[in-house]
SELUM-603222 format. One record per residue: residue in one letter; residue number from 1; x, y, z of N, C-alpha, C in turn. Coordinates in Angstrom, 1 decimal. Layout:
<pts>
PT residu num   n_xx   n_yy   n_zz  ca_xx  ca_yy  ca_zz   c_xx   c_yy   c_zz
PT      a NUM      X      Y      Z      X      Y      Z      X      Y      Z
...
</pts>
This chain:
<pts>
PT residu num   n_xx   n_yy   n_zz  ca_xx  ca_yy  ca_zz   c_xx   c_yy   c_zz
PT      m   1   87.0   89.1   75.7   86.0   90.1   76.3   86.7   91.4   76.6
PT      t   2   86.1   92.5   76.2   86.7   93.8   76.4   86.3   94.3   77.8
PT      i   3   87.3   94.9   78.5   87.0   95.5   79.8   86.0   96.7   79.7
PT      s   4   85.3   97.0   80.7   84.4   98.1   80.8   84.7   99.0   82.0
PT      a   5   85.0  100.2   81.8   85.2  101.1   82.9   84.1  101.1   83.9
PT      e   6   82.9  101.2   83.3   81.7  101.2   84.2   81.6   99.9   85.0
PT      r   7   81.8   98.8   84.4   81.7   97.5   85.1   82.8   97.5   86.3
PT      l   8   84.0   97.9   86.0   85.0   97.9   87.0   84.7   98.9   88.1
PT      l   9   84.3  100.1   87.8   84.0  101.1   88.8   82.8  100.7   89.7
PT      d  10   81.9   99.9   89.2   80.7   99.4   89.9   81.0   98.1   90.6
PT      w  11   82.2   97.5   90.5   82.4   96.2   91.0   82.4   96.3   92.6
PT      v  12   81.6   95.4   93.2   81.5   95.4   94.6   82.4   94.3   95.2
PT      f  13   83.3   94.7   96.1   84.2   93.8   96.7   83.6   93.4   98.1
PT      p  14   83.7   92.2   98.5   83.3   91.8   99.8   84.2   92.4  100.9
PT      v  15   83.7   92.7  102.0   84.5   93.2  103.1   85.3   92.0  103.6
PT      r  16   86.6   92.2  103.8   87.5   91.2  104.3   87.9   91.5  105.7
PT      s  17   88.1   90.4  106.5   88.5   90.5  107.9   89.8   89.7  108.1
PT      q  18   90.6   90.1  109.0   91.8   89.3  109.3   92.3   89.7  110.7
PT      s  19   92.6   88.7  111.4   93.3   88.9  112.7   94.8   88.7  112.5
PT      y  20   95.6   89.5  113.2   97.1   89.3  113.2   97.6   89.5  114.6
PT      d  21   98.8   89.0  114.9   99.4   89.2  116.2  100.9   89.6  116.0
PT      a  22  101.6   89.6  117.1  103.0   90.0  117.1  103.8   89.2  116.1
PT      r  23  103.5   87.9  116.1  104.3   87.0  115.2  104.2   87.4  113.8
PT      d  24  103.0   87.8  113.3  102.8   88.2  112.0  103.6   89.4  111.6
PT      a  25  103.5   90.4  112.5  104.2   91.7  112.3  105.7   91.4  112.3
PT      i  26  106.2   90.6  113.2  107.7   90.2  113.2  108.1   89.5  111.9
PT      l  27  107.3   88.6  111.5  107.6   87.8  110.3  107.6   88.8  109.1
PT      y  28  106.7   89.7  109.0  106.8   90.7  107.9  108.1   91.5  108.0
PT      a  29  108.5   91.9  109.2  109.8   92.7  109.3  111.0   91.8  108.9
PT      l  30  111.0   90.6  109.2  112.0   89.6  108.8  112.0   89.5  107.3
PT      g  31  110.8   89.5  106.7  110.8   89.4  105.2  111.3   90.6  104.5
PT      l  32  111.4   91.7  105.2  112.0   92.9  104.6  113.5   93.0  104.9
PT      g  33  114.0   92.0  105.6  115.5   92.0  105.9  115.9   92.5  107.2
PT      l  34  115.0   92.9  108.1  115.4   93.4  109.4  116.0   92.3  110.2
PT      g  35  116.9   92.6  111.0  117.6   91.6  111.8  118.8   91.0  111.2
PT      r  36  119.2   91.6  110.0  120.5   91.1  109.4  121.6   91.2  110.4
PT      d  37  121.7   92.3  111.1  122.6   92.4  112.3  121.7   92.2  113.5
PT      p  38  121.8   91.0  114.2  121.0   90.7  115.3  121.2   91.6  116.5
PT      l  39  122.3   92.4  116.5  122.6   93.3  117.6  122.1   94.7  117.3
PT      d  40  121.5   95.0  116.2  121.1   96.3  115.8  119.8   96.6  116.6
PT      a  41  120.0   97.5  117.6  118.8   97.9  118.5  117.7   98.5  117.7
PT      a  42  118.0   99.2  116.6  116.9   99.9  115.8  116.0   98.8  115.2
PT      d  43  116.6   97.8  114.6  115.8   96.7  114.0  115.1   95.9  115.1
PT      l  44  115.7   95.7  116.2  115.1   94.8  117.2  113.8   95.4  117.8
PT      g  45  113.7   96.7  117.7  112.4   97.3  118.1  111.2   96.8  117.3
PT      f  46  111.5   96.3  116.0  110.4   95.8  115.2  110.4   94.3  115.2
PT      l  47  111.3   93.6  116.0  111.4   92.2  116.0  111.2   91.5  117.3
PT      l  48  111.1   92.2  118.4  111.0   91.6  119.7  109.6   92.0  120.3
PT      e  49  108.9   91.0  120.7  107.5   91.2  121.2  107.4   92.0  122.4
PT      d  50  108.4   92.1  123.3  108.3   92.8  124.5  108.5   94.3  124.3
PT      r  51  108.8   94.8  123.1  108.9   96.2  122.8  108.5   96.5  121.4
PT      l  52  107.6   95.7  120.9  107.3   95.7  119.5  106.7   97.0  118.9
PT      k  53  107.3   97.5  117.9  106.7   98.6  117.0  106.4   97.9  115.7
PT      v  54  105.2   98.2  115.1  104.8   97.6  113.9  105.1   98.5  112.7
PT      l  55  105.8   98.0  111.7  106.1   98.8  110.5  104.8   99.3  109.9
PT      p  56  104.6  100.5  109.6  103.3  101.0  109.0  103.0  100.3  107.7
PT      t  57  104.0   99.9  106.9  103.8   99.3  105.6  103.3   97.8  105.7
PT      f  58  103.3   97.3  106.9  102.7   96.0  107.2  101.2   96.0  106.8
PT      g  59  100.6   97.2  106.8   99.2   97.3  106.4   98.9   96.8  105.0
PT      v  60   99.9   96.8  104.1   99.6   96.4  102.7   99.3   94.9  102.6
PT      t  61   99.7   94.2  103.6   99.5   92.7  103.6   98.2   92.3  104.2
PT      l  62   97.4   93.2  104.8   96.3   92.8  105.6   95.0   92.8  104.9
PT      a  63   94.2   91.7  105.1   92.8   91.5  104.6   92.8   91.9  103.1
PT      t  64   93.6   91.3  102.3   93.7   91.6  100.9   92.5   91.0  100.1
PT      p  65   92.1   91.6   99.0   90.9   91.1   98.3   91.1   89.8   97.4
PT      g  66   92.4   89.3   97.4   92.7   88.1   96.7   92.8   88.4   95.2
PT      l  67   92.7   87.3   94.4   92.9   87.5   92.9   91.6   87.9   92.2
PT      w  68   91.1   89.0   92.6   89.9   89.5   92.0   90.0   89.8   90.5
PT      v  69   91.2   90.0   90.0   91.4   90.3   88.6   91.1   89.1   87.7
PT      k  70   90.9   87.9   88.3   90.6   86.7   87.6   89.1   86.5   87.4
PT      e  71   88.3   87.4   88.0   86.9   87.2   87.8   86.5   87.3   86.4
PT      p  72   85.8   86.3   85.8   85.5   86.3   84.4   84.7   87.5   83.9
PT      e  73   83.8   87.9   84.8   82.9   89.0   84.4   83.6   90.3   84.1
PT      l  74   84.8   90.5   84.7   85.6   91.7   84.5   86.3   91.7   83.1
PT      g  75   86.6   90.6   82.6   87.2   90.5   81.3   88.7   91.0   81.3
PT      i  76   89.4   90.9   82.4   90.8   91.4   82.5   91.7   90.3   82.0
PT      d  77   92.7   90.7   81.1   93.7   89.8   80.7   94.8   89.8   81.8
PT      w  78   94.4   89.0   82.9   95.1   89.1   84.2   96.6   88.6   84.0
PT      v  79   96.8   87.7   83.1   98.2   87.1   82.9   99.2   88.2   82.6
PT      r  80   98.7   89.3   81.9   99.6   90.4   81.5   99.6   91.6   82.4
PT      l  81   99.0   91.4   83.6   98.9   92.5   84.5  100.2   92.8   85.2
PT      v  82  100.5   94.0   85.5  101.7   94.5   86.2  101.3   95.4   87.3
PT      h  83  101.8   95.2   88.5  101.7   96.1   89.6  102.7   97.2   89.4
PT      s  84  102.2   98.4   89.0  103.1   99.4   88.5  103.5  100.5   89.6
PT      a  85  102.6  100.7   90.6  102.8  101.7   91.6  102.1  101.3   92.8
PT      q  86  102.5  101.9   94.0  101.9  101.7   95.3  102.0  103.0   96.1
PT      a  87  100.9  103.3   96.8  100.9  104.4   97.7  100.1  104.1   98.9
PT      a  88  100.3  104.7  100.0   99.6  104.5  101.2   99.6  105.8  102.0
PT      t  89   98.5  106.1  102.7   98.5  107.2  103.7   98.2  106.5  105.0
PT      f  90   99.0  106.8  106.0   98.9  106.1  107.3   98.3  107.1  108.3
PT      h  91   97.1  106.7  108.8   96.3  107.6  109.7   96.6  107.3  111.2
PT      a  92   96.9  106.1  111.5   97.1  105.7  112.9   98.1  104.5  113.0
PT      p  93   98.9  104.5  114.0   99.9  103.3  114.1   99.1  102.0  114.3
PT      l  94   99.6  101.0  113.6   99.1   99.6  113.8   99.5   99.1  115.2
PT      p  95   98.6   98.5  115.9   99.0   97.9  117.2   99.7   96.6  117.0
PT      a  96  100.2   96.0  118.0  101.0   94.8  117.9  100.1   93.6  117.6
PT      s  97   98.8   93.7  117.9   97.8   92.7  117.4   96.5   93.4  117.3
PT      a  98   95.7   92.9  116.4   94.3   93.5  116.1   93.6   92.5  115.2
PT      r  99   92.3   92.8  115.1   91.4   92.2  114.0   91.0   93.4  113.2
PT      v 100   91.3   93.3  111.9   91.0   94.4  111.0   90.1   94.0  109.9
PT      t 101   89.5   95.0  109.3   88.6   94.8  108.1   89.2   95.7  107.0
PT      s 102   89.0   95.2  105.8   89.4   95.9  104.6   88.2   96.1  103.7
PT      r 103   88.1   97.4  103.3   87.0   97.7  102.3   87.7   98.2  101.0
PT      a 104   87.4   97.6   99.9   88.1   97.9   98.7   87.1   98.4   97.6
PT      r 105   87.7   99.3   96.8   86.9   99.8   95.6   87.8  100.3   94.5
PT      i 106   87.4  100.2   93.3   88.2  100.7   92.2   87.8  102.2   92.1
PT      v 107   88.8  103.0   92.1   88.6  104.5   92.1   88.8  105.1   90.8
PT      s 108   89.6  104.5   89.9   89.7  105.1   88.5   90.1  104.0   87.5
PT      v 109   89.7  104.2   86.3   90.0  103.3   85.2   90.4  104.2   84.0
PT      a 110   91.6  104.0   83.5   92.1  104.9   82.4   92.5  104.1   81.2
PT      d 111   92.5  104.6   80.0   92.8  103.9   78.8   94.0  104.5   78.2
PT      r 112   95.1  103.8   78.0   96.3  104.3   77.4   96.3  104.1   75.9
PT      g 113   95.3  103.4   75.4   95.1  103.2   74.0   95.4  101.7   73.6
PT      a 114   95.0  101.3   72.4   95.2  100.0   71.9   96.6   99.6   71.8
PT      g 115   97.0   98.5   72.4   98.3   98.0   72.4   99.2   98.6   73.5
PT      k 116   98.6   99.6   74.3   99.3  100.2   75.4   98.8   99.9   76.7
PT      g 117   97.6   99.4   76.8   97.1   98.9   78.1   96.2   99.9   78.8
PT      a 118   95.6   99.5   79.9   94.7  100.3   80.7   95.4  100.4   82.1
PT      v 119   95.0  101.4   82.9   95.5  101.7   84.2   94.3  101.7   85.2
PT      v 120   94.4  100.8   86.2   93.3  100.7   87.2   93.9  101.0   88.5
PT      v 121   93.2  101.8   89.3   93.7  102.1   90.7   92.6  101.5   91.7
PT      l 122   93.1  100.7   92.5   92.3  100.0   93.6   92.7  100.7   94.9
PT      e 123   91.6  101.1   95.6   91.8  101.7   97.0   91.3  100.7   98.0
PT      r 124   92.1  100.6   99.1   91.6   99.8  100.2   91.8  100.6  101.5
PT      r 125   90.8  100.5  102.4   90.8  101.1  103.7   90.9  100.0  104.8
PT      i 126   92.0  100.1  105.6   92.2   99.1  106.6   91.8   99.7  108.0
PT      e 127   90.8   99.1  108.6   90.2   99.7  109.9   90.2   98.6  111.0
PT      s 128   90.1   99.1  112.2   89.9   98.2  113.3   88.5   97.7  113.3
PT      e 129   88.3   96.3  113.3   87.0   95.8  113.3   86.3   96.1  114.6
PT      l 130   87.0   96.3  115.7   86.4   96.6  117.0   85.9   98.0  117.1
PT      t 131   86.8   99.0  116.7   86.5  100.4  117.0   86.2  101.2  115.7
PT      g 132   86.5  100.6  114.6   86.3  101.4  113.3   87.5  102.4  113.1
PT      l 133   88.5  102.4  113.9   89.6  103.3  113.7   90.3  103.0  112.4
PT      l 134   90.5  104.0  111.6   91.1  103.9  110.3   92.7  103.9  110.4
PT      f 135   93.3  102.8  110.1   94.7  102.7  110.2   95.4  103.2  108.9
PT      c 136   95.0  102.8  107.8   95.7  103.3  106.5   94.7  103.2  105.3
PT      t 137   95.0  104.0  104.4   94.3  104.0  103.1   95.4  103.7  102.0
PT      l 138   95.2  102.6  101.3   96.1  102.0  100.3   95.6  102.3   98.9
PT      r 139   96.6  102.6   98.0   96.2  102.8   96.6   97.2  102.0   95.8
PT      q 140   96.7  101.0   95.1   97.5  100.1   94.2   97.2  100.4   92.8
PT      t 141   98.2  100.7   92.0   98.0  101.0   90.6   98.4   99.8   89.8
PT      l 142   97.5   99.4   88.9   97.7   98.2   88.1   97.7   98.6   86.6
PT      l 143   98.7   98.1   85.9   98.8   98.3   84.4   98.3   97.0   83.8
PT      l 144   97.2   97.1   83.1   96.6   96.0   82.4   97.1   96.0   81.0
PT      r 145   98.2   95.4   80.8   98.9   95.5   79.5   98.1   95.0   78.3
PT      g 146   97.2   94.1   78.5   96.4   93.5   77.4   95.0   94.1   77.2
PT      d 147   94.7   95.2   77.9   93.3   95.7   77.9   93.1   97.1   77.5
PT      g 148   94.1   97.7   76.7   93.9   99.1   76.2   93.0   99.1   75.0
PT      g 149   92.6  100.4   74.7   91.7  100.6   73.6   90.3  100.3   73.7
PT      f 150   89.8  100.4   75.0   88.4  100.2   75.2   87.5  101.4   75.2
PT      g 151   88.2  102.6   75.0   87.4  103.8   74.8   87.3  104.6   76.1
PT      g 152   88.1  104.3   77.1   88.0  105.1   78.4   88.8  106.4   78.4
PT      p 153   88.7  107.2   79.4   89.5  108.4   79.5   91.0  108.1   79.6
PT      p 154   91.9  109.0   79.2   93.3  108.8   79.3   93.8  109.0   80.7
PT      p 155   94.9  108.4   81.1   95.4  108.6   82.5   95.7  110.0   82.8
PT      v 156   95.6  110.4   84.1   95.9  111.7   84.6   97.2  111.5   85.5
PT      r 157   98.2  112.2   85.1   99.5  112.1   85.9   99.4  112.8   87.2
PT      d 158   99.8  112.1   88.3   99.9  112.7   89.6  101.0  113.8   89.6
PT      e 159  100.7  114.9   90.2  101.7  116.0   90.3  102.3  116.0   91.7
PT      l 160  103.6  115.6   91.7  104.3  115.6   93.0  105.2  116.8   93.1
PT      p 161  105.5  117.3   94.3  106.5  118.4   94.4  107.8  118.0   93.7
PT      a 162  108.5  118.9   93.1  109.7  118.6   92.4  110.8  118.2   93.3
PT      r 163  111.6  117.2   92.8  112.7  116.7   93.6  113.8  117.7   93.6
PT      p 164  114.5  117.9   94.7  115.6  118.9   94.8  116.7  118.6   93.8
PT      e 165  117.2  119.7   93.2  118.3  119.5   92.2  119.7  119.6   92.9
PT      r 166  120.0  118.6   93.7  121.3  118.6   94.4  121.6  117.1   94.7
PT      e 167  122.8  116.9   95.3  123.2  115.6   95.7  122.3  115.1   96.8
PT      a 168  122.1  113.8   96.8  121.2  113.3   97.8  121.6  113.6   99.2
PT      d 169  120.6  113.8  100.1  120.9  114.1  101.5  121.3  112.8  102.3
PT      a 170  120.9  111.7  101.8  121.2  110.4  102.4  121.3  109.3  101.3
PT      v 171  122.3  108.4  101.5  122.4  107.3  100.6  122.5  106.0  101.5
PT      v 172  121.6  105.1  101.2  121.5  103.9  102.1  121.5  102.7  101.2
PT      a 173  122.4  101.7  101.5  122.4  100.5  100.7  121.7   99.4  101.5
PT      v 174  120.8   98.7  100.9  120.0   97.7  101.5  120.2   96.3  100.8
PT      p 175  121.1   95.5  101.4  121.3   94.2  100.8  120.0   93.3  101.1
PT      t 176  119.6   92.5  100.1  118.5   91.6  100.3  119.1   90.2  100.3
PT      s 177  118.4   89.3  101.1  118.8   88.0  101.2  118.4   87.1  100.0
PT      p 178  119.2   86.1   99.6  118.7   85.2   98.6  117.4   84.5   98.9
PT      r 179  117.1   84.5  100.2  115.8   83.9  100.7  114.7   84.9  100.9
PT      a 180  114.9   86.2  100.5  114.0   87.3  100.8  112.6   87.0  100.3
PT      a 181  112.4   86.5   99.1  111.1   86.3   98.6  110.4   85.1   99.3
PT      l 182  111.2   84.1   99.6  110.6   82.9  100.3  110.1   83.3  101.7
PT      i 183  110.7   84.3  102.3  110.3   84.7  103.6  109.1   85.7  103.5
PT      y 184  109.2   86.7  102.6  108.2   87.7  102.4  106.9   87.0  102.0
PT      r 185  106.9   86.0  101.2  105.6   85.4  100.8  104.8   84.8  101.9
PT      l 186  105.4   84.6  103.0  104.7   84.1  104.2  103.8   85.1  104.8
PT      s 187  103.9   86.4  104.4  103.0   87.4  104.8  101.8   87.5  103.9
PT      g 188  101.6   86.6  103.0  100.3   86.5  102.3  100.3   86.5  100.8
PT      d 189  101.5   86.8  100.2  101.5   86.8   98.7  102.1   85.5   98.2
PT      w 190  101.2   84.6   97.8  101.6   83.2   97.5  101.9   83.0   96.0
PT      n 191  102.0   84.1   95.2  102.2   84.0   93.8  103.5   83.2   93.5
PT      p 192  103.4   82.1   92.8  104.6   81.2   92.6  105.7   81.9   91.8
PT      l 193  105.4   83.0   91.2  106.4   83.7   90.4  107.6   84.1   91.4
PT      h 194  107.3   84.2   92.7  108.3   84.6   93.6  109.0   83.5   94.4
PT      a 195  108.6   82.2   94.0  109.1   81.1   94.7  109.5   79.9   93.9
PT      d 196  108.8   79.7   92.8  109.0   78.5   92.0  109.9   78.8   90.8
PT      p 197  111.1   78.3   90.7  112.0   78.6   89.5  111.3   78.3   88.2
PT      a 198  110.5   77.2   88.1  109.9   76.8   86.8  108.9   77.9   86.4
PT      v 199  108.1   78.4   87.3  107.1   79.4   87.0  107.8   80.7   86.6
PT      a 200  108.9   81.1   87.3  109.7   82.3   87.0  110.2   82.2   85.5
PT      a 201  110.8   81.0   85.2  111.3   80.8   83.9  110.3   80.9   82.8
PT      s 202  109.1   80.4   83.1  108.0   80.5   82.1  107.6   81.9   81.8
PT      a 203  107.8   82.8   82.8  107.5   84.2   82.7  108.7   85.0   82.1
PT      g 204  109.8   84.3   81.8  111.0   85.0   81.2  112.0   85.5   82.2
PT      f 205  112.0   85.0   83.4  113.0   85.4   84.4  114.0   84.3   84.7
PT      s 206  115.2   84.7   85.1  116.2   83.7   85.3  116.0   82.9   86.6
PT      r 207  115.2   83.5   87.5  114.9   83.0   88.8  113.7   83.7   89.4
PT      p 208  113.1   83.2   90.5  112.0   83.9   91.1  112.4   85.4   91.5
PT      i 209  111.5   86.3   91.3  111.8   87.7   91.5  111.2   88.1   92.9
PT      l 210  111.7   89.2   93.4  111.3   89.7   94.7  109.9   90.5   94.5
PT      h 211  109.1   90.3   95.5  107.8   91.0   95.5  108.0   92.6   95.4
PT      g 212  107.2   93.2   94.6  107.3   94.7   94.6  107.0   95.3   95.9
PT      l 213  106.0   94.7   96.6  105.7   95.2   97.9  106.7   95.0   99.0
PT      a 214  107.6   94.0   98.8  108.8   93.9   99.7  109.7   95.1   99.5
PT      s 215  110.0   95.5   98.3  110.7   96.7   98.0  110.1   98.0   98.6
PT      y 216  108.7   98.0   98.5  108.0   99.1   99.1  108.2   99.2  100.6
PT      g 217  108.1   98.0  101.3  108.3   98.0  102.7  109.7   98.4  103.1
PT      m 218  110.7   98.0  102.3  112.1   98.4  102.5  112.3   99.9  102.4
PT      a 219  111.6  100.5  101.4  111.7  101.9  101.3  111.1  102.6  102.5
PT      g 220  110.0  102.2  103.0  109.5  102.8  104.2  110.4  102.6  105.4
PT      r 221  111.0  101.5  105.5  112.0  101.3  106.6  113.2  102.2  106.5
PT      v 222  113.7  102.4  105.3  114.8  103.3  105.0  114.4  104.8  105.4
PT      v 223  113.2  105.2  105.0  112.8  106.6  105.4  112.7  106.7  106.9
PT      l 224  112.1  105.8  107.6  112.0  105.9  109.0  113.4  105.9  109.7
PT      g 225  114.3  105.1  109.2  115.6  105.1  109.8  116.5  106.3  109.5
PT      a 226  116.3  106.9  108.3  117.1  108.0  107.9  116.6  109.4  108.5
PT      f 227  115.3  109.5  108.6  114.7  110.8  109.0  113.7  110.8  110.1
PT      a 228  113.4  109.7  110.7  112.3  109.7  111.7  112.6  109.0  112.9
PT      g 229  113.9  108.7  113.2  114.3  108.1  114.5  113.6  106.7  114.7
PT      n 230  113.3  106.0  113.6  112.7  104.7  113.6  111.3  104.7  114.3
PT      d 231  110.6  105.8  114.3  109.3  106.0  114.9  108.3  105.7  113.8
PT      p 232  107.5  104.6  113.9  106.6  104.3  112.8  105.4  105.3  112.7
PT      s 233  105.1  106.0  113.8  104.0  106.9  113.8  104.4  108.2  113.1
PT      a 234  105.7  108.3  112.7  106.1  109.5  112.0  105.8  109.5  110.5
PT      l 235  105.6  108.3  110.0  105.3  108.2  108.5  103.8  108.5  108.2
PT      r 236  103.6  109.5  107.4  102.2  109.9  107.0  101.8  109.3  105.7
PT      h 237  102.8  109.3  104.7  102.5  108.9  103.4  103.7  108.3  102.7
PT      l 238  103.5  107.3  101.9  104.6  106.6  101.2  104.1  106.2   99.8
PT      a 239  104.8  106.6   98.7  104.4  106.3   97.4  105.6  106.0   96.5
PT      m 240  105.4  105.2   95.5  106.6  104.9   94.6  106.0  104.2   93.3
PT      r 241  106.9  104.2   92.3  106.6  103.5   91.1  107.6  102.4   91.0
PT      f 242  107.2  101.2   90.6  108.1  100.1   90.3  108.5  100.1   88.9
PT      s 243  109.8  100.4   88.7  110.3  100.6   87.3  111.3   99.5   86.9
PT      g 244  111.6   98.5   87.7  112.5   97.5   87.3  112.4   96.3   88.3
PT      i 245  112.9   95.2   87.8  112.8   93.9   88.5  113.9   93.9   89.6
PT      v 246  113.6   93.4   90.7  114.6   93.1   91.8  114.6   91.6   92.1
PT      l 247  115.8   91.0   92.1  116.0   89.6   92.5  116.4   89.5   93.9
PT      p 248  116.0   88.4   94.6  116.5   88.2   95.9  118.0   88.0   95.9
PT      g 249  118.7   88.7   96.8  120.1   88.8   96.8  120.7   90.0   96.2
PT      d 250  119.9   90.8   95.5  120.3   92.1   95.0  120.5   93.1   96.2
PT      t 251  121.3   94.2   96.0  121.4   95.3   96.9  120.8   96.5   96.3
PT      l 252  119.8   97.0   97.0  119.1   98.2   96.6  119.8   99.4   97.2
PT      n 253  120.2  100.3   96.3  120.9  101.6   96.7  119.9  102.7   96.6
PT      f 254  119.5  103.2   97.8  118.5  104.3   98.0  119.3  105.6   98.0
PT      r 255  118.7  106.6   97.3  119.1  108.0   97.4  117.9  108.8   97.8
PT      l 256  118.1  109.6   98.9  117.0  110.3   99.5  117.3  111.8   99.6
PT      w 257  116.3  112.6   99.3  116.3  114.0   99.5  115.2  114.5  100.4
PT      r 258  115.6  115.3  101.4  114.6  115.8  102.3  114.4  117.3  102.1
PT      e 259  113.1  117.7  102.1  112.7  119.1  102.0  111.6  119.3  103.1
PT      g 260  112.0  119.7  104.3  111.1  119.8  105.4  110.6  118.4  105.8
PT      d 261  109.2  118.2  105.7  108.6  116.9  106.0  108.4  116.1  104.8
PT      h 262  108.9  116.5  103.6  108.7  115.8  102.4  110.1  115.1  102.0
PT      i 263  109.9  113.9  101.6  111.1  113.1  101.2  110.9  112.6   99.8
PT      h 264  111.9  112.8   99.0  112.0  112.2   97.7  113.0  111.1   97.7
PT      f 265  112.8  110.0   96.9  113.8  108.9   96.9  113.7  108.1   95.6
PT      t 266  114.8  107.5   95.3  114.9  106.5   94.2  115.7  105.3   94.7
PT      a 267  115.7  104.2   94.0  116.5  103.1   94.3  117.1  102.5   93.0
PT      h 268  118.3  102.2   93.0  119.0  101.6   91.9  119.7  100.3   92.2
PT      l 269  119.8   99.5   91.2  120.7   98.3   91.2  121.9   98.6   90.3
PT      g 270  123.0   99.0   90.9  124.1   99.5   90.0  123.6  100.8   89.4
PT      e 271  123.6  100.9   88.0  123.1  102.1   87.3  121.6  101.9   86.9
PT      r 272  121.0  100.8   87.2  119.6  100.5   86.8  118.6  101.0   87.8
PT      l 273  117.7  101.8   87.4  116.7  102.4   88.2  115.6  101.3   88.4
PT      v 274  115.3  101.0   89.7  114.2  100.0   90.0  113.0  100.5   90.8
PT      l 275  113.3  101.6   91.5  112.2  102.3   92.2  112.3  103.8   91.8
PT      d 276  111.2  104.3   91.3  111.2  105.7   90.8  110.0  106.5   91.4
PT      q 277  110.2  107.8   91.3  109.1  108.7   91.8  108.8  108.4   93.3
PT      g 278  109.8  108.0   94.1  109.5  107.7   95.5  109.2  109.0   96.2
PT      y 279  108.2  109.0   97.1  107.8  110.2   97.8  107.2  109.8   99.1
PT      a 280  107.6  110.5  100.1  107.1  110.2  101.5  106.9  111.5  102.2
PT      e 281  105.9  111.5  103.1  105.6  112.7  103.9  105.7  112.2  105.4
PT      l 282  106.3  113.1  106.2  106.4  112.8  107.6  105.5  113.7  108.4
PT      n 283  105.0  113.2  109.5  104.3  114.0  110.4  105.2  115.0  111.0
PT      g 284  104.7  116.2  111.4  105.6  117.3  111.9  106.5  116.9  113.0
PT      e 285  107.6  117.6  113.1  108.6  117.4  114.2  109.3  116.1  114.2
PT      s 286  109.4  115.4  113.0  110.2  114.2  112.9  111.7  114.7  112.8
PT      t 287  112.6  114.0  113.4  114.0  114.3  113.4  114.8  113.2  112.9
PT      p 288  116.0  113.5  112.4  116.9  112.4  112.0  117.3  111.5  113.1
PT      s 289  117.5  110.2  112.8  117.9  109.2  113.9  119.3  109.4  114.3
</pts>
């Protein structure tokens, strides 16, 4: 069955609701590796309930639409799907506990051509169920590798400000635990690719791989620590492209460039680029930690 841009753009997602509390926010932070040094006061601010700050990227785990790509009516070759990029705009800090709703819609469908795949962008808005306050707007870019050539419009490349041509302003190494994927999955992503060695082997990997959204959260934490005094309210926008596989136990080496309130970044494993086109915006008057 061939995918249809019209069918995808008209797809109606049910409104999802979820309650979370301090334990959920802390578990998410542990899944990103915070607390590696249990005496690090900066990390403890995200790990202790009596002073809890919630990482803004926690929003990507809330009230997800589930495996909608498997709906037969959509005709997606979901086995060959790749999560290629993630972005979020943060409108208000997440409280330590809340009941939230998520409203999702497909905002664009593009055709890379036969044998090259299709690109679908899913938008989700995370709001307080009680007050309607908008916490964040999420944009997930999916590469449907088996669904190109359906006759849709070509992709439009996002135009980001140019990265400075100089040495990085900050370099941060983030070691990941061999247990990182087993912890991160407890925040709601139960894909066995990240936990079951047999499933990972069937997909061509030597072992379970780390969730892309775990790397995304780590990038947000690095930006907050390097340029925003660990203040979660300082992060306005965070975007990146996933360009390589990360395994639990790997060390991500971030390079960051700051131009005013704009941050560019990449992450490498050795010489291999795994996070590309990283871009963050800070709210005004953010200062280095």
